[in-house]
C-alpha positions as CSV (number, residue, x, y, z in Angstrom):
1,M,5.8,25.7,3.9
2,R,8.9,25.8,5.8
3,A,9.5,22.3,8.0
4,E,10.8,23.1,11.3
5,V,13.8,21.6,12.3
6,S,14.8,21.9,16.4
7,F,18.6,22.1,17.4
8,D,17.6,18.0,19.0
9,D,17.4,17.5,15.0
10,I,20.5,18.7,13.7
11,I,22.7,16.8,17.0
12,L,20.9,13.6,16.7
13,F,20.7,13.3,12.9
14,T,16.6,13.1,13.0
15,R,15.2,12.9,9.8
16,V,12.8,15.3,8.4
17,E,10.1,14.5,6.8
18,P,8.8,17.2,4.1
19,M,6.2,18.4,4.3
20,L,3.4,17.8,1.7
21,I,0.4,19.8,3.1
22,C,0.1,23.0,4.6
23,Q,-0.7,22.8,8.3
24,D,-3.7,24.5,7.9
25,C,-5.0,21.8,5.6
26,Q,-3.7,18.6,7.4
27,S,-6.0,20.0,10.5
28,A,-8.8,19.7,8.3
29,F,-8.6,15.9,8.3
30,E,-10.6,14.9,11.7
31,K,-9.0,11.9,13.2
32,L,-11.4,9.1,14.9
33,T,-8.9,8.0,17.7
34,G,-11.0,8.5,21.1
35,Q,-14.3,9.2,19.2
36,A,-17.3,6.8,19.3
37,T,-17.3,4.9,16.1
38,C,-19.5,2.3,14.3
39,R,-18.3,-1.4,14.9
40,Q,-19.4,-2.1,11.4
41,C,-18.5,0.5,9.2
42,G,-16.4,2.6,11.6
43,R,-18.1,5.8,11.0
44,R,-18.1,8.7,13.8
45,L,-21.4,8.4,16.0
46,T,-23.4,10.9,17.5
47,V,-25.1,10.3,20.9
48,V,-28.2,9.5,19.6
49,M,-27.3,6.7,17.1
50,E,-27.2,2.7,18.0
51,N,-24.2,0.5,17.9
52,P,-24.1,-0.6,15.2
53,C,-25.4,2.6,13.5
54,Y,-28.9,2.5,11.5
55,D,-26.9,1.9,7.6
56,C,-25.3,-0.9,9.1
57,Q,-28.3,-2.2,10.6
58,R,-30.4,-1.9,7.9
59,W,-27.2,-3.7,5.2
60,Q,-27.1,-6.2,7.8
61,H,-31.3,-6.8,7.3
62,Q,-31.2,-6.7,3.4
63,I,-28.0,-8.4,2.3
64,S,-27.0,-10.3,6.0
65,F,-23.1,-9.5,4.8
66,N,-21.0,-9.0,8.0
67,F,-17.8,-6.4,7.8
68,R,-15.6,-4.2,9.8
69,N,-14.3,-1.5,8.9
70,V,-12.0,0.9,11.1
71,G,-11.6,4.1,10.3
72,L,-8.6,6.5,11.0
73,Y,-10.1,9.8,10.0
74,E,-13.6,11.0,9.2
75,Y,-14.4,10.9,5.8
76,N,-15.0,14.6,5.1
77,A,-14.5,17.2,2.7
78,A,-10.9,17.6,3.0
79,M,-10.6,13.6,3.0
80,K,-12.7,13.5,0.1
81,D,-10.2,15.9,-1.8
82,Y,-7.2,13.7,-0.9
83,M,-8.7,10.9,-2.5
84,K,-9.7,12.9,-5.7
85,R,-6.3,14.0,-5.8
86,Y,-4.5,10.7,-4.9
87,K,-6.3,8.4,-6.7
88,F,-8.0,10.2,-9.9
89,L,-5.3,13.1,-10.6
90,G,-2.5,10.7,-9.7
91,D,-0.6,12.9,-7.4
92,Y,1.9,10.0,-5.9
93,R,2.9,12.3,-3.3
94,L,0.4,12.1,-1.4
95,R,0.5,8.7,-0.3
96,W,2.8,9.4,2.0
97,L,0.7,11.6,4.2
98,F,-0.6,9.3,6.0
99,A,2.1,6.5,5.7
100,K,3.3,6.9,8.8
101,Q,-0.2,6.2,10.8
102,L,-1.2,3.6,8.7
103,G,2.2,2.0,9.3
104,Q,1.7,2.0,13.2
105,F,-1.8,0.3,12.9
106,A,-1.1,-2.0,10.9
107,L,1.3,-3.1,13.9
108,K,-0.5,-2.6,16.1
109,T,-3.2,-4.9,14.6
110,K,-0.6,-7.4,14.0
111,R,-2.9,-8.3,10.9
112,L,-2.1,-10.2,7.8
113,L,-2.4,-7.7,4.7
114,V,-3.7,-7.9,1.7
115,P,-3.9,-5.2,-0.5
116,I,-6.8,-4.7,-3.3
117,P,-5.3,-4.8,-6.6
118,V,-6.4,-3.1,-9.4
119,T,-7.9,-4.1,-13.0
120,A,-5.3,-3.6,-16.1
121,D,-7.2,-1.1,-17.1
122,T,-6.7,1.0,-14.1
123,M,-3.1,0.3,-13.8
124,A,-2.6,1.6,-17.5
125,V,-4.6,5.1,-16.8
126,R,-3.6,5.6,-13.4
127,G,-0.2,4.4,-13.4
128,F,-0.3,3.1,-9.5
129,N,-1.9,1.0,-7.1
130,Q,-3.5,3.8,-4.6
131,V,-3.8,1.0,-1.9
132,T,-0.4,-0.6,-2.5
133,G,1.1,3.2,-2.7
134,L,-0.4,4.2,0.7
135,L,0.9,0.7,2.3
136,E,4.2,1.3,0.8
137,R,6.0,1.1,4.5
138,C,4.2,-1.7,5.8
139,H,4.5,-5.5,5.4
140,Y,1.9,-6.9,2.7
141,I,1.5,-10.4,0.6
142,E,0.2,-9.6,-2.5
143,V,-1.9,-12.8,-3.7
144,L,-4.9,-11.6,-4.9
145,R,-5.7,-10.3,-8.5
146,A,-8.2,-8.4,-10.2
147,A,-10.6,-11.0,-11.7
148,Q,-11.5,-8.7,-14.8
149,L,-9.3,-7.2,-17.0
150,T,-11.5,-4.1,-16.9
151,K,-14.7,-2.7,-15.1
152,N,-18.5,-2.3,-16.0
153,R,-18.1,1.1,-13.7
154,R,-16.1,2.6,-11.3
155,Q,-16.5,2.1,-7.7
156,S,-17.0,5.9,-7.1
157,E,-19.6,5.5,-9.2
158,K,-21.9,3.2,-6.7
159,N,-23.5,3.6,-4.2
160,R,-22.9,1.8,-0.6
161,V,-25.6,-0.9,-1.4
162,D,-24.3,-2.1,-4.8
163,R,-20.9,-2.0,-3.4
164,L,-21.9,-4.6,-0.8
165,R,-23.9,-6.5,-3.9
166,L,-21.3,-6.9,-6.2
167,S,-19.8,-10.7,-6.6
168,Q,-16.2,-11.2,-5.8
169,P,-14.0,-9.2,-8.1
170,F,-10.6,-10.7,-6.9
171,E,-9.1,-14.3,-6.9
172,L,-6.2,-15.6,-5.1
173,V,-3.1,-16.4,-7.1
174,K,-3.2,-20.0,-6.8
175,E,0.8,-20.4,-6.9
176,K,0.9,-17.2,-4.0
177,A,-1.4,-19.2,-1.6
178,H,1.3,-20.9,0.5
179,L,1.5,-17.2,2.0
180,I,-1.1,-16.9,3.7
181,A,-2.4,-21.0,4.3
182,G,-2.6,-21.3,7.6
183,K,-2.6,-17.7,8.7
184,K,-5.1,-16.0,10.9
185,S,-7.1,-12.9,11.5
186,C,-7.0,-11.3,14.5
187,P,-9.7,-8.9,15.7
188,Y,-9.0,-5.1,15.4
């Protein structure tokens, strides 16, 4: 892989970001910006789909749970492979692949970012928290901790309904509660 550096980059001393993946692999990630997406789960909608999508309507009816997810990219084969390499194979360098887009999105939404913690067992095995890795260029506040030291089953082994039915796996760190007291989240 060769990073292209322009004459302007040299004259202006522009920082050249190292390439993490080739252009062919990069183009396999499908951006959702400008696409019609479900207002609840963030998935791409087809012409015949309602908004919210049928799955969200069914979940709403089954478990009466309101949620909102915004996807920046479609969860396709390339994204699935990325997640596998980043989270489960531990390629920590891959956190930089979406750092710029996540940082821009976080600034645009003006939301308070509170990353999801990992259990002590997960940290011991993986060696890093995949969420804080992705948010490394963002301002975030760590005020949650995992309620359990270990987990029975990985999230990736559960289906969507099982995930939504889970009891709260996190708890507020009381000593840090003042960091978010009185803060309001704003809509996307």
